[in-house]
Each structure stands twice: as C-alpha cells, then as structure tokens.
C-alpha positions in Angstrom: 80.0 112.5 89.3 81.2 111.3 92.7 84.3 112.9 94.2 84.5 111.3 97.6 86.9 108.3 97.7 88.9 109.3 94.6 92.1 110.3 96.4 93.9 113.5 95.6 96.1 112.5 92.7 93.5 110.4 91.0 90.9 113.2 91.4 93.4 115.7 90.0 94.1 113.4 87.0 90.3 113.2 86.3 89.9 117.0 86.6 92.8 117.6 84.2 91.6 115.1 81.6 87.9 115.9 81.7 88.1 119.2 79.7 90.0 117.3 76.9 87.3 114.6 76.9 84.6 117.3 76.6 86.4 119.2 73.9 87.7 116.4 71.7 85.4 113.5 72.2 81.7 113.0 71.4 81.1 110.5 74.2 77.9 108.5 74.3 77.2 106.5 77.4 74.3 104.0 77.8 73.3 101.3 80.3 74.4 103.1 83.5 71.3 101.8 85.2 72.8 98.3 85.1 75.5 99.3 87.5 74.4 98.8 91.1 74.5 102.0 93.2 76.3 100.2 96.1 78.0 97.0 97.0 80.7 95.1 95.2 80.6 94.9 91.5 83.0 94.1 88.6 82.9 96.3 85.5 84.3 94.2 82.7 85.4 96.0 79.5 86.8 95.0 76.1 90.3 96.4 75.3 91.1 98.3 72.1 93.5 101.1 73.2 95.3 102.9 76.0 92.3 105.3 75.8 90.0 102.6 77.1 91.0 103.2 80.7 90.0 106.9 80.5 86.6 106.1 78.9 86.0 103.3 81.4 86.7 105.5 84.4 84.4 108.2 83.0 81.7 105.6 82.5 82.1 104.4 86.1 81.9 107.9 87.5 78.9 108.7 85.4 77.3 105.6 86.9 77.9 107.1 90.3 80.7 104.7 91.3 84.3 105.4 92.0 86.3 102.6 90.3 89.3 100.7 91.6 91.3 99.8 88.5 92.8 96.3 88.3 96.1 96.8 86.5 99.6 95.5 86.1 101.8 96.2 89.1 104.6 97.9 87.0 102.4 101.0 86.7 102.8 101.6 90.4 106.6 102.0 89.8 106.1 104.5 87.0 106.6 108.3 87.6 103.4 110.2 88.2 101.2 107.3 87.1 102.3 105.5 90.3 101.1 108.4 92.4 97.7 108.3 90.7 97.4 104.5 91.1 98.2 104.7 94.8 96.0 107.7 95.5 93.0 106.1 93.8 93.3 102.9 95.8 93.7 101.0 92.6 94.7 97.3 92.7 98.1 96.1 91.4 98.5 92.6 90.0 101.9 91.0 89.9 101.7 88.8 86.8 103.6 85.5 86.8 105.0 85.7 90.2 102.4 84.2 92.5 99.4 81.9 92.1 96.4 83.6 90.4 94.3 83.2 93.6 96.9 85.1 95.6 97.5 87.8 93.0 93.8 88.6 93.0 93.3 88.5 96.7 93.3 92.4 97.1 90.7 92.7 94.4 88.5 90.0 96.1 88.8 91.9 99.4 87.9 95.2 97.8 84.8 93.6 96.2 83.8 92.1 99.6 84.1 95.6 101.1 81.6 96.9 98.5 84.0 98.5 96.0 83.6 98.8 92.3 86.5 97.1 90.5 87.2 97.8 86.9 89.0 95.2 84.7 89.8 94.2 81.2 89.3 90.4 81.0 91.4 90.0 77.8 94.4 91.4 79.8 95.8 93.2 76.7 94.7 94.9 73.5 92.7 92.6 71.2 94.8 91.1 68.4 91.7 90.4 66.3 92.1 92.2 62.9 88.5 93.5 63.2 88.8 94.6 66.8 86.4 92.0 68.2 87.1 90.7 71.8 89.5 87.8 72.2 89.1 84.9 74.6 89.3 86.3 78.1 91.6 85.4 81.0 90.0 83.9 84.1 90.8 86.7 86.5 87.4 88.5 86.3 85.6 85.2 86.7 87.7 84.2 89.7 87.2 87.5 91.5 83.4 87.5 90.9 82.9 83.9 92.0 85.0 84.2 95.1 83.4 87.5 96.2 79.9 86.5 94.8 79.4 89.9 93.2 77.8 90.8 89.8 79.8 91.3 86.7 78.5 94.1 84.4 79.7 93.7 80.8 80.7 96.9 79.2 81.6 97.5 75.5 83.7 100.4 74.3 84.1 101.5 70.7 85.9 104.4 69.1 88.8 104.5 71.5 90.9 102.8 68.8 90.4 105.9 66.6 91.3 108.4 69.3 94.5 106.5 70.4 95.4 103.7 68.0 97.5 100.8 69.3 101.2 101.7 69.1 100.5 105.5 69.0 101.9 107.7 71.8 99.8 110.7 71.0 96.0 110.9 70.5 94.4 111.9 67.2 92.2 114.7 68.5 91.0 116.0 65.2 88.5 115.5 63.7 86.6 115.1 66.9 86.2 111.4 67.7 83.0 109.6 68.7 83.3 107.1 71.5 80.5 104.8 72.7 80.4 103.0 76.0 77.5 100.7 76.6 76.7 98.4 79.6 74.5 95.4 79.6 72.7 93.5 82.3 74.9 91.7 84.9 76.1 88.3 83.8 74.3 85.5 85.7 77.0 83.4 87.5 74.9 82.4 90.5 74.7 78.8 89.5 78.5 78.6 89.8 78.7 80.1 93.3 80.1 77.7 95.9 81.6 75.3 93.3 85.3 74.5 93.2 87.1 76.9 91.0 88.3 74.4 88.5 89.5 75.3 85.1 86.2 74.2 83.6 84.2 76.4 86.0 86.4 79.4 85.4 86.3 78.9 81.6 82.5 78.7 81.7 82.2 81.9 83.7 84.8 83.7 81.5 83.0 82.6 78.4 79.7 84.1 79.7 81.3 87.4 80.5 83.1 87.7 77.1 80.0 86.6 75.2 78.0 89.4 77.0 80.7 92.0 76.2 80.7 90.8 72.5 77.0 91.1 72.4 77.1 94.7 73.6 79.8 95.5 71.1 77.8 94.0 68.3 75.0 96.3 69.2 77.1 99.4 69.0 78.8 98.4 65.7 75.6 97.3 64.0 73.8 100.5 65.1 76.0 102.7 62.9 79.4 103.3 64.4 80.4 100.8 61.8 82.6 97.8 61.5 85.6 100.1 61.0 88.9 99.1 62.6 91.8 101.2 63.7 
C-alpha cells in the first residue's frame, strides 16, 4: 500500500487501525483494476456505517491510490480527527453556507491535479430498511463533470454489522466479513461540456447510484445475504 502523500497523522491513523482490521475483519476486496493508477478519479461508495470510511480508505490504498476524503467541515474542528483530516490533505465541505459549486471547488481542483477523491454520494447513512442505497446528492456528479474525471462505483457490505448505526463501539466478535467491490467507471462523457442544470446533474447522479446499487446487488446475491443491521 502506498505511503507517500499520506501525511504524518493520517498515516499514523492507518498504521494504528490496520492491525484491528487484520485481526477482527475478514476483508474481501475486488475490482481494484477498475481504479486508474494515476490521474484524477472519484471513488463513490454507498453509506451504511461509520466503519465505511475505514473500509473505503483501505480499498483505495489497496488499489495503489492515496485517497483525499470529501467530508463535512465540522470534522476539521474535532480533536484528533481534525489533525488527521488536515494531515491527509482531505477536503472539507461547508454544508448550507455557500453555493454547491463553490463548496466543491477544492475537490474539483484536487481532481484536476490528479488526486483520488473519495466520497459518499448519499451524504449520510442510508435510511432504507434493507440497507439499499438512497437517491444520491449531486456533489459527486458535479465534481466529476467539472473536472472531467472518471467515477468508479464501489459497494461496501458488512460494515453495518461491524459498527451498526447509532453504536459507538464496534462489534468485534465474532469476526465480521466485509466486502468491498468496485465496478467499471461510470460513463458520463456524453454530459461533458453541458451546462450543469438540475436535469444534467440528476442524470449523472442516477447513473452513479445505479452502478453502486448494481455492485451491491452482486455482493448480496452471492451469499453475504440480504441481512440488514
């Protein structure tokens, strides 16, 4: 897994958490070959649990990319977590204070610089009773269309068993199985150069969420089950 570009505190957090992942999680990762080895890319994940971010970072690193996490700006003001977010060059989003295009400007710039940006299009944990993805917000679509970079859809499953919504402590035993599977980049090329109207953003977002849902369907139908947290 790459170390260069992580930053001290982000790298330390990874090194501290990694032994717990190895000991308490049976992690299966597939589809790494869909992540380009260089250049700007958005990794778009479904959102089930606070454990999603850890699994998503591990997936990105195993794909040979150091991710820049797109997350709510309040995390930068939190003790310890703020150090990690700043150290890793992650990208704060101030929700509800500025126009969407301005809030996402740092993410677009990072993508144009060839960075790997990690995001959860739903913006929060799914409220679907069976843990299927909800309708996504337009942020991922806006970033990808402005920067003209690929969006790789990635589905996670099992994180909701490790750290259920509302729980502060993980359920380490029995050892949990987590799957992270990426699909082929979502084709948005026909939307490049078009005015970013609500209709265009909705169409791009729909394609991304449909691709994530397809990947999740594959995981669940293959035997990890239709269980919910």
